[in-house]
N, C-alpha and C positions, 0 to 999 in steps of 0.2 A: 440597418440588422439581418443577420441571417434565422431565416424562419426554420432553416433545414433538422432537421432531430437527431443527437448523436448515439449514440451506443455500447457500450461497454460490457463486453464479452466473457463471462461468468466458465468457463468451461474447461479455466484452471483452476477455481477455488474454487467456486460456491456452487456448480453444477456435481462435478463430483461428489462434495462435502457432501449434497442431497441428496445425491443418490445412492452410493459407493463407500460411504463412513472417510472419505477422502483418501482411500487408497489409491491414487493414482500416482504414479511414478513419471518422474524428470524425466527418465530415458525416452515415457512416451510423452511427453510435450517438445521436448527436442524439434524431433525429426518437421512438426508443422507449423514448429512456432515462427518459423520466417513468412510465409504464407501469410500467417495469418494479421501478420504486421503490415503488407502489405492491402486486408481488404477494405482499409480506409476508417478501421474506428474510433473512437473517440480513447478509451482506455483496455487494457485487459488486466482483468482481476486475477492477479498470482499466486498472489500471497495472503496472509492472517487467519483468523479463523481458526480451520484445527488443522490446515495445513504444517504448522511449525511441530505439536504433538504431534500427530499422525507420521512425519518426516520421521522425527527422531526414536520413535515407540513403534511402529512397525514397518516399515519399511529402511531403515537403516540408510538413511542420506540426513546429510548436512542442511537440511530449511537456508542459512545463509548462500549454504551451495549453487542450491536449484535457482536461489535470487539471482543470481551471478551468472550463473548459466542462462536463463532465459533473458536477462538484458542485455548480454552478447549478443543473441539473434537476434532480438527485436531492437531496431533504432529510429524508430520512423514512432509509433505507439508508443501513450506514454501507459505504462503499469503501476497498478493500482492492487491496496490491500486492507484490509477489514482491521479495525484494535479496538479494543474494549475498551477503551478508557484505561482507568487507572489500572485494573483488571489486566492491563495488551494482551497477552494471548494466551495467559492462564485464568484463573478461575476463584483468584483474589487479589486483593490491594497491595500497592508494588509501592514503597518509595520512589520522590522524584525522580531521586539521581538514579535511579530503576528507570524508570521512562523516560528519562533527555535521550540517557545513551542509549537506549533501544530507537526510539525516531530518529537520534543520530544516527546509530548505526542503519538505520530502514534504509535512508536514506544513501548514503553514502555506496549503499551496495545496489541501490539501479531502480526503488521505487519514488514513485514521482508526483502520486495522491495516497495521501491516508484520511479511508474513512473510520470515523470516531465515534463512536457510540457508548452510552451507558445503557446497562440493564432498566434501571429505575429513572430514564430520560434525568436525570440529577446536573444540573451541568456543572457543577463542581469536580465531578469524578472526568471529567471530559479537560479543563481548560490546562493543565500539564501537558498532556500531550501535543494539544492543539499550541500554546505556545512555542514549543520543541520543535514541532510540524515547519509553523512558521517564518524560527530560527536558522531552519535548518535550510529555507527553499523550500519545501513543498509547499502541494496545493493541502490544505485544510480543510476536508470534506467532514460536518459533524450529522451524522442520520439524528432522525425523532424514530425511533422505535413505538410503532404504529400496533396500537393497541381499541377496544371496543371498550367503554366502559359507560356510569353513569357521568362519570367527570372526563373523558376521553372524547372532547369532541375538536372540533376545528376553531374555536377559541382557545383551546387548551393549547392546539396545535402550534398555534398563529399565535401566540404572547412566546413559547417557546425558542417561535425563529425570529421573531426578534431578537432575544436576547441573544441568542446563536446567534446573531450579525454584529452586534454591538460587541459582542466575544471578540473579534475579527476572520470571523471561519471567510473561506472564498464559497463555500458552497454549501447547499445543502442538502440534504437525501432521506425522503420518505420510505423508513425501511418497515416494511412490512413480510413481517419472517412468517404468518400463518396461512397467507393466503385469503382475506377477512374483507382487505379495502374493495369495496362496491365501485362499480363505475360514477356514480354520479356525484359517492362521494369524495371518490375522485376529483373528479373535475373542479367543486366546488372549494377543495382544499388547494391543490392547488393554484386554480383563479387565485384564491387570497394569498397565498403566496407570492406569488409574483406581484401584483398590487400592492402588496405592502413591506416586503422588501424589495432590494436588490442585488439579492442572491441568486444564483443560477440555481436549481431547482433538479432534481435528480430525482428516477422511481427507480427503486426494487422492491422486484415482487415475488412469489411465489404459485406453482400454477396449485398447490392440494388441491382447493374447492374449486377449480375450473375457468376461473372466473376472469385468470390475471392479461389474457391477451385485452378483451374487451375493458379489462380496466386502462390496462394502457394507450388505449385507442382515445379513450375522453382525455385522461392525462395528457395528452400529447396537446389536445383538442384544446384542453386550455393554457397549454403553454408551457409543458415539461421539457424542460435542454436535452435531458439523453434518459434512457431509461434501461435496465441493466437485461439479461435478453442468455440465453446457454444456443451455441450452435444444434442444432434436431436433434442427434443420435445422443445428447444426452441435456435434454427440456423436456418436458411438461414434465407430469407428477408432481414431488416435491421437489423438483429442481425450478427454472426462470421456465417465462413461456420460450420459445424456440427461433431464433436469429432469423431466417431467412426467409418465414410468411410474412413477418412485419416489415421486412424491408421490400419484399413485393409487394404487397398491402396501401407503402406510402408513395411507391414510386408513381411520379410523374405527377404530387399535388405538393402544396408549401408545405408538407415537411419532410421531404425526398431526404431519403439520408444519404445520398449519391454512393450510393457503397454500392463493390460487384458481385450480382448473385450466382454469374460463372464461378470469381473464386471460391466466393461463400461456401458451394456447390463444390469444389474439390475439399476446401476446409471439410464438411461435413461428412465427405464418400473415407477421409481419410479414419474420422471418427467410429461408422459405424462398425467396421471386423472390431474394430479396440470396444467400442459398447459389447458385441458380440461375445467377445473371450472374456468380459470383467462377468459377464454375466454367466456363461458355463462356470466358470471358476468360483462364482456362487457370491462373488462380492455386491452384488446387485440384486436388491428382493422383486421380483416386477411386482408385491406388491406396490412396491416408490413408486414407480411406473404410471401409475392411475388416478383419478380422481373420487377424491371423500367430501363428498360432500357436507358432511355429519360436520368439517370442518369450521362450516358457517353458520351451524348449529351452538355445536360448545364451545367456536373461540381458539381453540387447543392446537398448537402445530401439527405439524405430522410428527415429526420426530419425537416429540412428547409422549403420542398417543403410544407409536409401536415400544418406544419407553416404559411406560404403563403395563401393559400384555406384557412384555418380557419378565418385569417384574413379578405379576400373579400369576404367572405359568410355573416364576422358581418357588414360588410361596403355594400351590395349584388352587388356587381362586380369581380362573380365568369366569366366573359365571361372578364373580362381582363386580366385572369392568363398569358395566353401565353405570354404578352405584360410587366406584368410584370417577368416573367421569364428570355424575351429579353433583361430588361433593370440591370436585375443584374450582368451579364458583364461587361456590359461600366461600372454600378458605379464605380466594383471592381478595374476594369484597372484604375480611374481615383482618386480611396484611395491608387495607389502603389499596385496593387494586395493580399491584406490577405486573406490569408489562410482560408477558411469558414468552420473552427471550430467552439466553441463556445469561447467568445459571439460575433464575430466577423461575423457568419452567418447569430446570429438574425440581429445586427446592421446594416450590409449589403441589407440585404431583405427587414428590413422596411425604409431604407430610396430607395432604387429602387419600393417601393409600393408605397410612398411618391411624387415619382417621378412623377411614372403615376397618381395616382390618382390628386397631382395639376393639372398637366398639364408645371408642369416648375419645373428642374432638380433645385437640394438642396432648394426651396421656403420655403420648408419646415421641417426643421435637428432635427434628436432627440439630445438629451442635449450629450447621447454619443459615437453620432459620432463629436460632437465638441470636446470631450477633449482626442478622436483618433485624429484627425488632429493637435488641439493642443498640441498631444506629450504624453500623459497621459498616455496612453496605449504601449509606446512604438514606437518603431522605424519598420514606414512597408518597406515592404520589396525593392521598387522607390520609391524615391523624390514625394510626391504626389504636381504636377504642380499649380504655385502663383497663376495661376486664379480661380479654384475648392478653392484653400485657402482661397481666398480670398471670396467666394461664402457662403464660409461652418465658415467659423473666423474672418473674418475681417480684421483689425490689429493687432490685440490678437498674442504677440510672445508665440513663437513654443518653450516646451523644448526640448534638445538634451541630456540631461543627462539621467541617471539609472530611471526614473520615482517612483521608493521607497525612492529616496533619497528625496525628498521633503515630506513624512508623515514622524509625528513626533510619539516618541515610544506609543503605545495603553493601552496597557495590563492594567497595573497600572489603569489607569483613567475606561474600561472596567469592573472591577472587584467590579469598586468602584459602576457604575451605578447596578448592578445588583445582587451586597455579600450578598441582605436580600433570596435571591432565590440559592444561594451557596448550593451544596452537595455536591460536588468533583471538583476538582481543574478544571477538561474536560468542568464544566458549562461553564468555562471564554471564551472559545472557540469558545462553540456551542453559544454564547452571539453574540463573535466579526464576524462570521458567518454571520450570520441569527437574527440579532435582534429580530425582532416582534417576526419570530414564533417560535425562543427560549423562549420566553418568556411565550408567551403560553401552549407553555408546561412544561415547570418549573411551572408557577401557577396549571395547573392541576394536576403538581405532585404531589405539596403539594396541593392541594385538596384532590385526591385517599391518599394520605397519614394520612390523620389525616382523614379522614372516617374509617381506618381500623384501625387507635389507637384506635377515638371514640366509634369502634366495640369492639377491644378488652376489654376497661376500662371497657362497661357498660357489657361485660359479667362477667369480673372480680368481680363487684360492686354482680352482681345477685349472685356468688360462695359467697362473701368474704362480705356481707349486714356486716357496719359499726355496 
């Protein structure tokens, strides 16, 4: 038995997603990737989450090319990604053929570990991605979205973990997106998971509320195998706990990571000027670097709070912020206690906002909430009361089967829609997830390619006149 703790580094994915809206460019990652490969990490989280969307939408980068570029440099350390189950990296369910093809291409292009989660912890929405990961020889890690409610207790999570184990997952992750997992609850939860399952247990946390490093220590003492950290210049705030202090704290203990602090210091030195540059460019808001203990009171993720503030500013209704925050737990209870993670956090927040601004509950209801209540996202943690259903969808029938069973195969239709821009098989998947954004990217790619080819042709004409 090896008691040493392992570490997953998040700087290439969740750290910059949490602090700077996923705007780190590939060219800023590659120069340090080789050194990080030598540091002794369990894995580097490099892909998934919002990176795919951000590459195409804001950075004019091909996300598949980013993955291939990192894989060429990182030869020893496992590469990891985050996948939203049947949502993949988009915001709706996709057909099984799209899920299978996406997982296949992700692993083919360099991913070793796929962390799969569902916003509702509905394991039916995880099954297809899990099976595809195993079939392609990848490591399938299933994440439980951690939240607190009268029904979300250790027994609930333990039952989920047993079901996850029976599905054939290779490991389990406690995914605390809000930073609300407290140290002693973490100890009990990890202890129960380690005692009652044979799965490797990983803990993912955010520093938003200020308790994450303490939570990690108790989780490690309880037997956690891996924790997620971020190199210090892009740690803390809404990001993860910092890597180097944890490595130093565990040195010489039974949990010693065996990682090289001098090498980690060199990695940190690389990211310091990069962080300063991003701050100067306005990509990092200094507010997200601090601690907000209100997270523990409202149990609302930091990103959700900033999103609500932004929406209220647009309406000139910032004075109603506290009222909206107080409405969030009420809406969440009425909607069956969904965990506040993408996309449910945005949906619950928007509904709370509408309730307050219109002065009446469910007078105005977004389409996503109607679809959720109709069962199109999966099963709520507890059934939604009939009077709430009536207000939102009237007498519309609620589906109780796996939502993806109602989606016909999509891959061939999608391929046909964008075939004139197809340069690699992966392009179909980019288009499947973000049709408009991907199409803009493809058109720009064509324009740039044509310009390059024209230049080469003209140069050739000059050299070899007819």
